[in-house]
TIMAR-171926 format. One record per residue: residue in one letter; residue number from 1; x, y, z of N, C-alpha, C in turn. Coordinates in nm, 4 decimals. Example, Ala and Ser with C-alpha at 12.3 -4.5 7.8 and 13.67 -1.06 7.14 Angstrom:
BEGIN
rest  nr  nxx  nyy  nzz  caxx  cayy  cazz  cxx  cyy  czz
a  1  1.3190  -0.5690  0.7800  1.2300  -0.4500  0.7800  1.3200  -0.3300  0.7800
s  2  1.2850  -0.2250  0.7080  1.3670  -0.1060  0.7140  1.2900  0.0030  0.7870
% end
This chain:
BEGIN
rest  nr  nxx  nyy  nzz  caxx  cayy  cazz  cxx  cyy  czz
x  1  2.4880  -4.3315  -5.7615  2.6231  -4.3063  -5.7065  2.6674  -4.2393  -5.7999
x  2  2.6460  -4.1265  -5.7637  2.7627  -4.0258  -5.8803  2.8943  -4.0395  -5.8482
x  3  2.9736  -4.0304  -5.9649  3.1262  -4.0598  -5.9875  3.1798  -3.9476  -5.9333
x  4  3.2773  -3.9430  -5.8232  3.3564  -3.7937  -5.7854  3.4809  -3.8117  -5.9321
x  5  3.4714  -3.6623  -5.9450  3.5328  -3.6143  -6.0564  3.7093  -3.5795  -5.9971
x  6  3.7875  -3.6614  -6.0716  3.9456  -3.6400  -6.0341  3.9785  -3.4596  -6.0567
x  7  4.0791  -3.4116  -5.9789  4.1069  -3.2812  -5.9928  4.1877  -3.2751  -6.1179
x  8  4.1426  -3.1625  -6.1976  4.2538  -3.1384  -6.2799  4.3507  -3.0685  -6.2569
x  9  4.4953  -3.0996  -6.3291  4.5939  -3.0362  -6.2962  4.6431  -2.9353  -6.4417
x  10  4.6612  -2.7849  -6.4024  4.7392  -2.7489  -6.4733  4.8764  -2.6822  -6.4554
x  11  4.9671  -2.6964  -6.5774  5.1125  -2.6795  -6.5604  5.1164  -2.5167  -6.5890
x  12  5.1934  -2.4272  -6.4590  5.2803  -2.3333  -6.5368  5.3912  -2.3058  -6.5653
x  13  5.4407  -2.2592  -6.6682  5.6025  -2.2751  -6.7062  5.5877  -2.1145  -6.6453
x  14  5.7394  -2.1030  -6.5848  5.7421  -1.9256  -6.5655  5.6884  -1.8930  -6.4725
x  15  5.6698  -1.9930  -6.3664  5.5946  -1.9670  -6.2318  5.6509  -1.8889  -6.1370
x  16  5.7576  -1.8723  -6.1530  5.8629  -1.7772  -6.0458  5.8880  -1.6160  -6.1183
x  17  5.8147  -1.5894  -6.2280  5.8552  -1.4844  -6.3119  5.7023  -1.4240  -6.2556
x  18  5.7200  -1.2838  -6.2930  5.5863  -1.1856  -6.2595  5.4581  -1.2395  -6.3226
x  19  5.4588  -1.2676  -6.4513  5.3652  -1.3148  -6.5381  5.3118  -1.4763  -6.4981
x  20  5.4055  -1.5279  -6.4721  5.3771  -1.6976  -6.4452  5.3316  -1.6952  -6.2670
x  21  5.3735  -1.6099  -6.2161  5.2910  -1.5549  -6.0404  5.1794  -1.5691  -6.0336
x  22  5.1577  -1.4750  -6.1265  5.0152  -1.3778  -6.1648  4.9061  -1.5353  -6.1928
x  23  4.9453  -1.6025  -6.2795  4.8877  -1.6819  -6.3245  4.8046  -1.7906  -6.2395
x  24  4.9639  -1.8534  -6.1236  4.9564  -1.9495  -6.0589  4.8520  -1.8837  -5.9453
x  25  4.8213  -1.7834  -5.9029  4.7476  -1.7000  -5.7987  4.5862  -1.7074  -5.8858
x  26  4.6125  -1.6716  -5.9770  4.4369  -1.6828  -6.0452  4.3835  -1.7941  -6.0397
x  27  4.4730  -1.9168  -6.0739  4.3972  -2.0338  -6.0881  4.3987  -2.0770  -5.9229
x  28  4.4483  -2.0640  -5.8638  4.4391  -2.0877  -5.6954  4.3384  -2.0128  -5.6546
x  29  4.3183  -1.8846  -5.6768  4.2147  -1.8070  -5.6262  4.0937  -1.7807  -5.6897
x  30  4.0690  -1.8356  -5.7792  3.9800  -1.7971  -5.8941  3.7992  -1.8662  -5.8319
x  31  3.7274  -1.8115  -5.8038  3.6234  -1.9016  -5.7715  3.5445  -2.0027  -5.9284
x  32  3.5419  -2.1379  -5.8697  3.4788  -2.2322  -5.9493  3.6440  -2.2951  -6.0087
x  33  3.7521  -2.2688  -6.0048  3.8412  -2.3256  -5.9900  3.9072  -2.4244  -5.8626
x  34  3.8420  -2.3874  -5.7685  3.8651  -2.4923  -5.6385  3.9098  -2.6452  -5.6778
x  35  3.9060  -2.7075  -5.6970  3.9310  -2.8120  -5.7371  4.0628  -2.8218  -5.8339
x  36  4.0887  -2.7297  -5.8940  4.2138  -2.7339  -5.9614  4.3585  -2.7394  -5.9095
x  37  4.4173  -2.8251  -5.9663  4.5522  -2.8296  -5.9195  4.6666  -2.7750  -5.9926
x  38  4.7473  -2.6834  -5.9072  4.8572  -2.6378  -5.9936  4.9531  -2.6547  -5.9713
x  39  5.0596  -2.6871  -6.0987  5.1983  -2.7702  -6.0600  5.3054  -2.6371  -6.1426
x  40  5.3436  -2.6065  -6.0428  5.4213  -2.4561  -6.0868  5.5683  -2.5131  -6.1330
x  41  5.6156  -2.5078  -6.2571  5.7299  -2.5398  -6.3057  5.8721  -2.4345  -6.2751
x  42  5.9507  -2.4450  -6.2677  6.0832  -2.3527  -6.2098  6.2158  -2.4228  -6.2480
x  43  6.2718  -2.3360  -6.2899  6.4229  -2.4537  -6.3007  6.4982  -2.4891  -6.1708
x  44  6.4493  -2.3932  -6.0773  6.5198  -2.4483  -5.9928  6.3794  -2.4778  -5.8202
x  45  6.3515  -2.5725  -5.8363  6.2245  -2.5820  -5.7361  6.2721  -2.5510  -5.5701
x  46  6.4162  -2.5787  -5.5464  6.4884  -2.5120  -5.3942  6.5381  -2.3816  -5.4268
x  47  6.5147  -2.2939  -5.4920  6.5565  -2.1527  -5.5044  6.4711  -2.0775  -5.4467
x  48  6.4848  -1.9470  -5.4007  6.4354  -1.8489  -5.2897  6.3025  -1.8074  -5.3477
x  49  6.2925  -1.7551  -5.5208  6.1665  -1.7573  -5.5708  6.1022  -1.8616  -5.5778
x  50  6.0907  -1.9725  -5.5664  6.0627  -2.1245  -5.5630  5.9942  -2.1430  -5.4380
x  51  6.0536  -2.1057  -5.3363  6.0345  -2.0932  -5.2083  5.9079  -2.0148  -5.1629
x  52  5.9044  -1.8888  -5.1954  5.8347  -1.7480  -5.1977  5.7218  -1.7957  -5.2599
x  53  5.7221  -1.8504  -5.3666  5.5678  -1.8977  -5.4183  5.5224  -1.9400  -5.3504
x  54  5.5902  -2.0778  -5.3269  5.5077  -2.1907  -5.2469  5.4341  -2.1256  -5.0939
x  55  5.5224  -2.0346  -5.0296  5.4918  -1.9776  -4.9126  5.3678  -1.8705  -4.9379
x  56  5.3789  -1.8165  -5.0178  5.2570  -1.7100  -5.0805  5.1297  -1.7584  -5.1256
x  57  5.1535  -1.8805  -5.2159  4.9859  -1.9630  -5.2591  4.9573  -2.0647  -5.1986
x  58  5.0759  -2.1275  -5.1115  5.0269  -2.2730  -5.0754  4.8309  -2.2576  -5.0459
x  59  4.7807  -2.3357  -5.1115  4.6431  -2.3413  -5.0097  4.6223  -2.4321  -4.9074
x  60  4.5520  -2.4504  -4.8102  4.5177  -2.5224  -4.7101  4.5431  -2.6740  -4.7402
x  61  4.4586  -2.6873  -4.8800  4.4465  -2.8451  -4.8885  4.5461  -2.8818  -5.0333
x  62  4.6855  -2.7753  -4.9989  4.8081  -2.7997  -5.0583  4.7627  -2.8089  -5.2339
x  63  4.7030  -2.7318  -5.2849  4.7085  -2.7641  -5.4529  4.8075  -2.6884  -5.5635
x  64  4.8659  -2.6334  -5.4708  5.0045  -2.5863  -5.5465  5.0955  -2.6980  -5.5246
x  65  5.2115  -2.6974  -5.6246  5.3374  -2.8027  -5.6232  5.3692  -2.7743  -5.7139
x  66  5.5646  -2.7614  -5.6694  5.6696  -2.7228  -5.7428  5.6980  -2.8365  -5.8003
x  67  5.7582  -2.8222  -5.9201  5.8259  -2.8928  -6.0080  5.9628  -2.8697  -6.1001
x  68  6.0600  -2.9441  -6.0845  6.1842  -2.8839  -6.1949  6.1603  -2.9016  -6.3389
x  69  6.1872  -2.7990  -6.3679  6.1820  -2.8118  -6.5500  6.2064  -2.7040  -6.5984
x  70  6.2985  -2.7377  -6.7248  6.3370  -2.6326  -6.7851  6.2911  -2.6668  -6.9562
x  71  6.2944  -2.5543  -7.0407  6.2428  -2.5449  -7.1758  6.3621  -2.5961  -7.2528
x  72  6.4457  -2.5916  -7.2248  6.5736  -2.6689  -7.2945  6.6085  -2.7997  -7.2566
x  73  6.4966  -2.8452  -7.1796  6.5599  -3.0290  -7.1610  6.4152  -3.0942  -7.1776
x  74  6.3900  -3.1110  -7.2801  6.2467  -3.1902  -7.3282  6.2090  -3.3177  -7.2000
x  75  6.2958  -3.4028  -7.1661  6.2944  -3.4511  -7.0703  6.1879  -3.4363  -6.9187
x  76  6.2800  -3.2936  -6.8885  6.2082  -3.2419  -6.7599  6.0963  -3.1710  -6.7847
x  77  6.0302  -3.1211  -6.9149  5.9070  -3.0840  -6.9808  5.7998  -3.1973  -6.9735
x  78  5.8264  -3.3016  -7.0313  5.7536  -3.4629  -7.0147  5.7446  -3.4603  -6.8722
x  79  5.7878  -3.5199  -6.7841  5.7945  -3.4733  -6.6685  5.6828  -3.4062  -6.6023
x  80  5.6895  -3.2757  -6.6620  5.6240  -3.1727  -6.5555  5.4702  -3.1666  -6.6501
x  81  5.4500  -3.2183  -6.7413  5.3532  -3.2509  -6.8290  5.2742  -3.3563  -6.8218
x  82  5.3403  -3.4575  -6.7264  5.2528  -3.6059  -6.7479  5.1503  -3.5791  -6.6443
x  83  5.0576  -3.6181  -6.6978  4.9026  -3.6531  -6.6389  4.8102  -3.5171  -6.6221
x  84  4.8482  -3.4300  -6.6993  4.8305  -3.2587  -6.6999  4.6856  -3.2362  -6.8080
x  85  4.6045  -3.1667  -6.7339  4.4651  -3.1410  -6.8135  4.5585  -3.0476  -6.9147
x  86  4.6021  -2.9321  -6.8628  4.6680  -2.7884  -6.9279  4.7765  -2.7060  -6.8805
% end
């Protein structure tokens, strides 16, 4: 019996900005990355931009998640990157 591989989580900083949003979209839509989970980091996960990101890019299997993090708050980044592959 073959062991089932755990999905790998990729963290994207600046996910509600132009470049970050593009990275999120690529990771969720690229063939071969269908098992990849995307953890989108934003300063305010309840902001209109964060809600729009989730609305526009969420997959049927809910591979996209939002998490609050700020580059000036090391603890929030430790939390955001906890258990992440990349």
